C-alpha positions as a printed NumPy array, in Angstrom:
array([[  0.533,   0.236,   0.37 ],
       [  2.499,   2.196,   1.658],
       [  4.672,   1.836,  -2.207],
       [  1.434,   2.568,  -4.3  ],
       [  1.23 ,   5.61 ,  -2.531],
       [  4.613,   6.537,  -2.891],
       [  4.697,   5.7  ,  -6.712],
       [  1.803,   8.267,  -7.713],
       [  3.449,  10.843,  -5.857],
       [  6.399,   9.837,  -7.455],
       [  4.225,  10.236, -10.961],
       [  3.209,  13.657, -10.265],
       [  5.957,  15.148,  -8.951],
       [  7.241,  13.97 , -12.295],
       [  4.481,  15.418, -14.165],
       [  4.584,  18.82 , -12.941],
       [  8.168,  19.475, -13.416],
       [  8.035,  18.786, -16.992],
       [  4.685,  21.008, -16.991],
       [  6.034,  24.428, -15.691],
       [  7.933,  26.415, -18.352],
       [ 10.561,  28.874, -16.021],
       [ 11.391,  28.815, -12.146],
       [ 11.099,  32.307, -10.324],
       [ 13.389,  32.935,  -7.608],
       [ 12.582,  35.671,  -5.064],
       [ 16.158,  37.302,  -5.058],
       [ 14.935,  38.881,  -1.841],
       [ 12.495,  39.287,   0.323],
       [ 10.012,  42.712,   1.614],
       [ 10.215,  43.814,   4.777],
       [  7.887,  42.912,   7.343],
       [  6.446,  46.669,   7.752],
       [  6.124,  49.586,   5.179],
       [  4.17 ,  52.656,   5.375],
       [  1.241,  53.521,   2.474],
       [  4.27 ,  55.436,  -0.151],
       [  7.464,  52.929,   0.554],
       [  8.86 ,  51.633,  -2.324],
       [  9.633,  47.924,  -2.397],
       [ 12.573,  46.93 ,  -3.687],
       [ 11.902,  43.329,  -5.183],
       [ 14.446,  41.363,  -7.013],
       [ 14.439,  38.074,  -8.859],
       [ 15.325,  35.813, -11.183],
       [ 13.281,  33.701, -13.526],
       [ 15.405,  30.735, -15.319],
       [ 13.642,  29.045, -18.293],
       [ 12.695,  25.24 , -18.553],
       [ 11.591,  25.981, -22.564],
       [ 11.183,  28.376, -24.649],
       [  9.118,  31.306, -23.105],
       [  7.697,  34.412, -24.769],
       [  5.18 ,  36.257, -22.086],
       [  4.541,  39.393, -19.916],
       [  5.758,  38.839, -16.072],
       [  3.027,  40.305, -13.958],
       [  3.528,  41.185, -10.1  ],
       [  0.274,  41.663,  -8.399],
       [ -0.583,  42.734,  -4.904],
       [ -2.809,  40.763,  -2.792],
       [ -3.863,  43.206,   0.581],
       [ -7.85 ,  41.71 ,   2.32 ],
       [ -8.342,  39.377,  -0.071],
       [ -7.819,  42.017,  -3.58 ],
       [ -5.131,  42.067,  -5.901],
       [ -4.088,  44.795,  -7.513],
       [ -1.336,  44.388, -10.183],
       [  1.41 ,  46.808,  -9.824],
       [  4.035,  46.235, -12.098],
       [  4.229,  44.395, -15.424],
       [  6.942,  43.347, -17.793],
       [  7.267,  41.308, -21.07 ],
       [ 10.204,  38.204, -20.886],
       [ 11.368,  36.412, -23.485],
       [ 13.579,  32.906, -22.75 ],
       [ 15.472,  30.307, -24.372],
       [ 15.162,  27.398, -22.692],
       [ 17.961,  27.128, -20.24 ],
       [ 18.132,  30.632, -19.49 ],
       [ 17.787,  32.596, -16.82 ],
       [ 17.369,  36.306, -16.297],
       [ 16.769,  39.025, -13.558],
       [ 14.015,  40.88 , -13.069],
       [ 14.473,  44.087, -10.122],
       [ 11.381,  46.358, -10.057],
       [ 10.729,  48.7  ,  -7.788],
       [  6.635,  49.008,  -6.917],
       [  5.603,  51.615,  -4.552],
       [  3.159,  51.244,  -2.401],
       [  0.636,  53.82 ,  -3.339],
       [ -2.471,  53.196,  -5.033],
       [ -4.713,  56.169,  -6.593],
       [ -7.985,  57.138,  -4.805],
       [ -7.395,  53.748,  -2.748],
       [ -5.785,  53.083,   0.877],
       [ -4.767,  49.668,   1.075],
       [ -2.762,  49.034,   4.34 ],
       [ -2.926,  45.131,   6.742],
       [ -1.131,  41.966,   5.757],
       [ -0.235,  41.742,   2.499],
       [  1.29 ,  39.293,  -0.317],
       [  3.101,  40.171,  -3.745],
       [  2.441,  37.236,  -6.009],
       [  4.102,  36.587,  -9.17 ],
       [  3.393,  35.33 , -12.367],
       [  4.712,  34.066, -15.432],
       [  2.795,  31.525, -18.393],
       [  2.039,  28.893, -15.593],
       [  4.475,  29.925, -12.954],
       [  3.694,  32.283,  -9.966],
       [  4.979,  32.459,  -6.673],
       [  4.356,  34.026,  -3.239],
       [  6.019,  36.155,  -1.303],
       [  6.393,  35.739,   2.711],
       [  3.932,  38.201,   4.236],
       [  4.677,  42.146,   5.   ],
       [  2.47 ,  44.489,   6.773],
       [  1.298,  47.749,   4.895],
       [  0.334,  50.739,   7.143],
       [ -0.304,  54.416,   7.192],
       [  0.293,  56.194,  10.774],
       [  3.138,  58.926,  11.747],
       [  4.106,  58.758,  14.885],
       [  4.956,  62.51 ,  16.032],
       [  5.941,  64.434,  19.482],
       [  6.035,  68.153,  20.2  ],
       [  9.047,  69.454,  22.411],
       [  7.9  ,  71.203,  25.889],
       [  6.862,  74.603,  25.531],
       [  4.665,  77.042,  27.412],
       [  1.521,  75.73 ,  28.02 ],
       [ -0.491,  79.636,  29.242],
       [ -0.566,  82.996,  27.43 ],
       [ -2.232,  86.172,  26.926],
       [ -3.317,  87.538,  23.988],
       [ -1.255,  88.683,  21.276],
       [  1.919,  86.227,  22.557],
       [  3.552,  83.962,  20.092],
       [  3.234,  80.215,  19.881],
       [  6.616,  78.03 ,  19.007],
       [  4.941,  74.604,  18.317],
       [  8.664,  72.708,  17.211],
       [  8.61 ,  68.24 ,  16.949],
       [  9.101,  65.643,  15.231],
       [  7.234,  63.156,  12.528],
       [  8.265,  59.734,  12.43 ],
       [  6.664,  57.001,  10.507],
       [  5.23 ,  53.904,  11.458],
       [  8.404,  52.555,   9.462],
       [ 10.637,  53.763,  11.8  ],
       [ 10.991,  56.688,   8.694],
       [ 11.638,  59.914,   8.866],
       [  8.193,  61.988,   7.445],
       [  8.039,  64.373,   4.74 ],
       [  4.375,  66.116,   4.123],
       [  1.97 ,  68.416,   5.45 ],
       [  1.201,  70.27 ,   8.972],
       [ -1.688,  70.825,  10.841],
       [ -2.375,  73.262,  14.36 ],
       [ -5.925,  73.966,  15.14 ],
       [ -6.453,  75.64 ,  18.489],
       [ -9.834,  74.501,  20.112],
       [-11.895,  75.856,  22.666],
       [-15.263,  73.251,  21.583],
       [-16.749,  76.567,  19.85 ],
       [-16.847,  76.298,  15.655],
       [-15.954,  79.808,  15.525],
       [-13.3  ,  79.869,  17.147],
       [-11.247,  77.522,  15.508],
       [ -8.214,  78.639,  14.288],
       [ -6.08 ,  77.121,  11.636],
       [ -2.172,  77.146,  10.719],
       [ -0.463,  75.281,   7.918],
       [  3.208,  74.215,   7.84 ],
       [  4.844,  71.575,   6.814],
       [  7.52 ,  68.428,   7.823],
       [ 10.906,  67.627,   5.842],
       [ 12.375,  64.933,   6.642],
       [ 10.435,  64.269,  10.447],
       [ 11.158,  68.136,  11.616],
       [  8.239,  70.525,  11.937],
       [  8.596,  74.364,  13.462],
       [  5.742,  76.607,  13.637],
       [  5.037,  80.21 ,  14.688],
       [  2.74 ,  82.067,  14.723],
       [  0.72 ,  85.048,  16.965],
       [ -2.587,  84.746,  19.353],
       [ -4.939,  86.907,  18.098],
       [ -5.47 ,  89.649,  20.603],
       [ -9.47 ,  89.001,  20.593],
       [ -9.054,  85.693,  21.223],
       [-11.305,  84.516,  24.123],
       [-10.034,  83.51 ,  27.151],
       [-10.072,  79.749,  28.243],
       [ -8.868,  76.655,  28.15 ],
       [ -7.457,  75.966,  23.958],
       [ -6.771,  71.586,  22.395],
       [ -3.677,  71.763,  20.275],
       [ -4.488,  69.636,  17.698],
       [ -1.757,  68.416,  15.342],
       [ -1.464,  66.769,  12.434],
       [  0.8  ,  65.21 ,  10.264],
       [ -0.409,  63.86 ,   7.04 ],
       [ -0.058,  63.284,   3.436],
       [ -1.943,  63.131,  -0.021],
       [ -2.03 ,  61.263,  -2.376],
       [ -3.046,  63.16 ,  -6.474],
       [ -6.713,  62.071,  -5.507],
       [ -6.322,  64.18 ,  -2.937],
       [ -6.822,  61.272,  -0.648],
       [ -5.467,  61.135,   2.723],
       [ -3.03 ,  58.375,   3.176],
       [ -0.556,  58.654,   5.873],
       [ -1.664,  60.099,   9.358],
       [ -0.369,  61.007,  13.016],
       [ -1.305,  63.205,  15.703],
       [ -0.901,  64.537,  18.768],
       [ -2.986,  66.969,  21.442],
       [ -2.198,  69.612,  23.833],
       [ -3.875,  71.762,  25.999],
       [ -2.916,  75.127,  26.802],
       [ -4.882,  78.661,  28.503],
       [ -5.217,  81.712,  27.377],
       [ -5.569,  84.342,  30.076],
       [ -8.956,  86.508,  30.716],
       [ -7.037,  90.883,  30.474],
       [ -9.231,  93.503,  30.844],
       [ -9.065,  95.905,  27.858],
       [-11.543,  98.802,  28.409],
       [-14.54 ,  99.591,  31.203],
       [-18.236, 100.569,  30.101],
       [-20.496, 102.91 ,  31.898],
       [-24.051, 101.33 ,  31.727],
       [-27.206, 103.512,  32.862],
       [-30.641, 102.591,  32.487],
       [-31.934, 106.004,  31.593],
       [-29.467, 108.816,  30.178],
       [-32.167, 110.964,  30.88 ],
       [-33.502, 110.63 ,  34.729],
       [-37.113, 112.065,  36.006],
       [-36.85 , 113.984,  39.358],
       [-38.294, 112.013,  42.182],
       [-37.036, 108.644,  40.458],
       [-34.039, 106.583,  40.554],
       [-30.477, 106.411,  38.645],
       [-29.548, 103.56 ,  37.82 ],
       [-25.894, 102.924,  36.929],
       [-23.063, 100.059,  36.486],
       [-19.602,  99.681,  35.833],
       [-19.025,  96.504,  32.793],
       [-15.182,  95.86 ,  32.308],
       [-14.154,  93.796,  29.235],
       [-11.789,  91.342,  28.801],
       [-10.188,  90.822,  24.796],
       [-13.221,  89.17 ,  23.193],
       [-15.639,  91.678,  24.711],
       [-16.894,  89.626,  27.553],
       [-16.856,  90.842,  31.566],
       [-14.644,  90.669,  34.173],
       [-15.822,  90.293,  37.465],
       [-13.643,  92.629,  39.271],
       [-14.686,  95.785,  41.895],
       [-15.224,  99.61 ,  40.611],
       [-15.533, 102.985,  42.217],
       [-18.514, 105.112,  40.753],
       [-18.353, 109.112,  41.378],
       [-21.476, 110.968,  40.568],
       [-21.117, 114.924,  40.743],
       [-23.233, 117.078,  40.332],
       [-23.454, 120.125,  38.075],
       [-21.472, 122.793,  40.529],
       [-18.591, 119.648,  40.115],
       [-19.518, 119.124,  43.966],
       [-19.255, 115.137,  44.796],
       [-22.789, 113.728,  45.744],
       [-21.996, 109.93 ,  46.026],
       [-18.806, 107.864,  45.562],
       [-18.919, 103.936,  46.225],
       [-17.074, 101.008,  46.254],
       [-18.985,  98.233,  43.984],
       [-18.838,  95.449,  41.804],
       [-19.193,  95.186,  38.236],
       [-22.309,  94.335,  37.023],
       [-23.901,  94.942,  39.777],
       [-26.566,  97.94 ,  39.227],
       [-26.286, 101.155,  41.775],
       [-29.434, 103.07 ,  43.041],
       [-28.819, 106.952,  43.529],
       [-32.64 , 108.618,  44.194],
       [-32.859, 111.993,  42.399],
       [-34.74 , 114.486,  44.777],
       [-38.286, 115.666,  43.546],
       [-36.955, 119.464,  43.26 ],
       [-33.564, 118.948,  41.875],
       [-32.658, 121.424,  39.37 ],
       [-32.206, 119.972,  35.009],
       [-29.119, 119.992,  34.899],
       [-25.919, 117.744,  33.489],
       [-24.066, 115.57 ,  36.131],
       [-21.743, 114.052,  35.461],
       [-20.489, 110.034,  36.391],
       [-16.991, 108.285,  36.435],
       [-15.749, 105.333,  37.006],
       [-12.445, 103.77 ,  37.634],
       [-11.491, 100.377,  37.505],
       [ -7.819,  99.125,  38.522],
       [ -6.263, 101.131,  35.369],
       [ -9.288, 102.307,  33.825],
       [-11.304, 105.157,  34.05 ],
       [-14.187, 105.871,  32.029],
       [-17.386, 109.358,  32.191],
       [-20.372, 109.731,  30.97 ],
       [-22.748, 112.084,  31.607],
       [-26.552, 111.899,  31.937],
       [-29.897, 114.59 ,  32.416],
       [-32.541, 115.288,  35.427],
       [-35.198, 116.474,  32.964],
       [-37.374, 118.974,  33.784],
       [-40.399, 118.04 ,  35.946],
       [-43.014, 120.024,  37.138],
       [-45.156, 118.537,  40.327],
       [-47.597, 119.511,  42.929],
       [-48.655, 118.218,  45.887],
       [-52.16 , 118.46 ,  46.614],
       [-53.539, 118.236,  50.568],
       [-56.833, 119.068,  51.877],
       [-57.34 , 120.531,  55.283],
       [-61.007, 120.943,  56.169],
       [-62.274, 122.904,  53.245],
       [-58.738, 124.353,  52.832],
       [-56.989, 123.531,  49.4  ],
       [-52.931, 123.   ,  49.692],
       [-51.167, 123.208,  46.652],
       [-47.04 , 123.23 ,  46.702],
       [-44.585, 123.091,  44.269],
       [-42.947, 120.043,  44.719],
       [-40.915, 119.619,  41.346],
       [-37.605, 121.339,  40.159],
       [-39.845, 124.202,  37.531],
       [-42.518, 126.778,  37.421],
       [-45.614, 125.107,  37.862],
       [-48.652, 126.386,  36.078],
       [-51.824, 123.882,  35.498],
       [-55.52 , 124.333,  35.984],
       [-56.429, 121.829,  38.584],
       [-59.874, 120.559,  38.35 ],
       [-62.023, 120.463,  41.989],
       [-65.709, 118.935,  42.223],
       [-67.611, 120.039,  45.043],
       [-70.51 , 118.135,  44.661],
       [-71.842, 117.798,  41.034],
       [-70.049, 120.748,  40.691],
       [-66.453, 121.072,  38.814],
       [-64.246, 124.39 ,  38.919],
       [-61.199, 124.68 ,  36.985],
       [-58.673, 126.977,  39.307],
       [-55.551, 127.725,  37.416],
       [-52.384, 127.449,  40.194],
       [-49.406, 129.096,  39.656],
       [-45.962, 128.04 ,  41.78 ],
       [-42.576, 129.204,  41.524],
       [-40.34 , 126.38 ,  43.111],
       [-40.997, 125.331,  46.853],
       [-43.896, 127.934,  46.799],
       [-47.44 , 127.043,  48.472],
       [-51.03 , 128.043,  47.763],
       [-54.065, 128.12 ,  49.987],
       [-57.549, 128.332,  48.395],
       [-60.807, 127.953,  50.819],
       [-63.762, 125.978,  49.198],
       [-66.873, 127.537,  49.988],
       [-70.605, 126.624,  48.916],
       [-74.118, 127.017,  50.222],
       [-74.129, 125.665,  53.268],
       [-73.816, 122.099,  53.751],
       [-71.757, 118.885,  53.181],
       [-70.19 , 118.101,  50.122],
       [-68.307, 115.507,  48.444],
       [-64.832, 116.701,  47.591],
       [-62.535, 115.506,  44.693],
       [-59.404, 117.275,  43.901],
       [-57.437, 116.072,  40.938],
       [-53.925, 116.185,  39.374],
       [-52.028, 113.976,  36.35 ],
       [-49.683, 112.478,  39.574],
       [-52.748, 112.154,  42.038],
       [-55.593, 112.94 ,  42.657],
       [-57.381, 112.703,  46.155],
       [-61.092, 112.734,  47.447],
       [-63.208, 113.385,  50.88 ],
       [-66.601, 112.248,  51.695],
       [-69.145, 114.768,  54.029],
       [-66.633, 117.721,  54.15 ],
       [-68.88 , 120.735,  55.59 ],
       [-68.861, 124.304,  53.612],
       [-70.251, 127.746,  54.217],
       [-71.069, 130.41 ,  52.04 ],
       [-73.094, 131.494,  49.426],
       [-71.798, 130.257,  46.466],
       [-70.107, 127.107,  45.41 ],
       [-66.859, 128.704,  44.886],
       [-62.611, 128.011,  45.218],
       [-61.239, 131.582,  46.91 ],
       [-57.621, 131.978,  47.355],
       [-56.944, 131.768,  50.8  ],
       [-53.881, 133.679,  51.296],
       [-55.159, 136.254,  49.33 ],
       [-58.011, 137.084,  51.73 ],
       [-55.239, 137.328,  54.5  ],
       [-53.007, 139.722,  52.443],
       [-55.853, 141.794,  52.657],
       [-57.103, 141.214,  55.916],
       [-53.03 , 142.152,  56.312],
       [-53.549, 145.257,  54.494],
       [-56.755, 146.797,  56.598],
       [-54.9  , 145.854,  59.418],
       [-51.861, 148.323,  58.832],
       [-54.222, 151.288,  57.404],
       [-56.339, 150.97 ,  61.223],
       [-52.577, 150.74 ,  62.399],
       [-51.872, 154.146,  60.852],
       [-54.94 , 155.878,  61.329],
       [-54.795, 155.035,  64.763],
       [-51.122, 155.8  ,  64.728],
       [-52.279, 159.202,  63.837],
       [-54.941, 159.912,  65.889],
       [-52.44 , 159.231,  68.465],
       [-49.844, 161.236,  67.652],
       [-53.25 , 164.096,  66.888],
       [-54.126, 163.62 ,  70.788],
       [-50.292, 163.567,  72.334],
       [-49.994, 166.98 ,  70.364],
       [-52.936, 168.635,  71.477],
       [-51.99 , 167.586,  75.191],
       [-48.487, 168.676,  74.735],
       [-50.054, 172.174,  74.03 ],
       [-52.459, 172.903,  76.794],
       [-50.167, 171.567,  79.063],
       [-47.364, 173.677,  77.997],
       [-49.148, 176.42 ,  77.511],
       [-50.12 , 176.499,  81.481],
       [-46.579, 175.847,  82.549],
       [-45.256, 178.655,  81.14 ],
       [-47.691, 181.074,  81.827],
       [-47.392, 180.329,  85.403],
       [-43.522, 181.125,  84.939],
       [-43.912, 184.301,  83.474],
       [-46.075, 185.854,  85.979],
       [-43.405, 184.675,  88.652],
       [-40.611, 186.477,  87.141],
       [-42.62 , 189.751,  86.275],
       [-43.283, 190.066,  90.147],
       [-39.948, 189.793,  91.232],
       [-38.427, 191.417,  88.568],
       [-40.619, 194.658,  89.493],
       [-39.792, 194.464,  92.835],
       [-36.174, 194.21 ,  91.901],
       [-36.52 , 197.764,  89.746],
       [-38.812, 199.441,  92.41 ],
       [-36.244, 198.601,  94.972],
       [-33.178, 199.802,  92.957],
       [-34.826, 202.953,  91.617],
       [-33.204, 206.289,  92.94 ],
       [-37.108, 208.151,  92.133],
       [-39.899, 207.485,  94.348],
       [-42.947, 207.729,  92.012],
       [-46.767, 207.513,  93.121],
       [-47.25 , 205.668,  89.442],
       [-45.452, 201.663,  89.973]])
């Protein structure tokens, strides 16, 4: 049985040997590892057993697919041999062939397979240690190496992307890699948003069909600091009515316009440059200043400071005619509490009768008006733009419904009193004068009579002539 099997195998070997027209011998086996685009030097020797004239075909077998990569016409006489050393580039237009591969060489019926090798597309990228913290306007220096998976230096392109996770904030820089080395030097935009950025560095190659072949990358993180660039004063209203509040805040902006939390000082000066208010407050926090009802309608100034930044702005205090109305018993008191001259018609309703009273007041001035009506109780309503007051069951007296100026009556009474005082003073002066004249006549008359008698006695006693007629 064994002898029969051996005989059959021997006959098959003789048959197959006679059927092969040539023998193909691989002189140098491929390496174990190649990158896409590498070139395989594949020397082979062909020995013809019989006259052979045909095409020598070299095909690449990868992942179950077969691609012809080399073809040459061979013509040999029986017993002749020749050598072929094709350089086989592992670059396939529009395709990316990677994985375990073999080279198949075919001439007529003869063929041979090379040992298995692997095609890869990897590149190892490494970056030297550099600064990782920056401010806007700084320069970033990126230096490093790119090595193919086979250990050979890589040459190709380099793409650097700064990414903060927002598509609109991506910054892309393109450079080249030469013989495994790359160097990039670029400035950070002065308006780049502060925060953490992923630095993505990718080395790559592309074929003529713009298909990426070999590629590799490395990532690391840098930080961009927040730098204050300007200070802003924000007013809710640039014109403020008296009796309301001014709302003001400060905003400190960074290089991208974002706000920075910080402390600031707000100083408010009036039209005479006197400090009305000064306060320390955090940025983005509103400060309220109450504007008095009678504050003059002028322009005030606001100054804000934060760090080395200072800014000023102004706001207007508007004119506001405003009155306070009070009803005390049957007297209406109107006071100008605004910051300008007040002149309006104020409707006053007494019972079913409405009287419009024209009231004119200087700043701070008040006037009183007395309500009159036929004796009885009345419901009173007084209307104004800012307020209205009412009172029920007010006791009024008089002949007709009316509104009289109480101040005018008082002044009239005062004038009448002054006249009576003046009249009384004149009468008093006359009485005193008359009295004084009467007393003076009696007194001087007495003195004169006494002196006359004395003089006569002296005259009689001193004369030398004796006369019977005194």
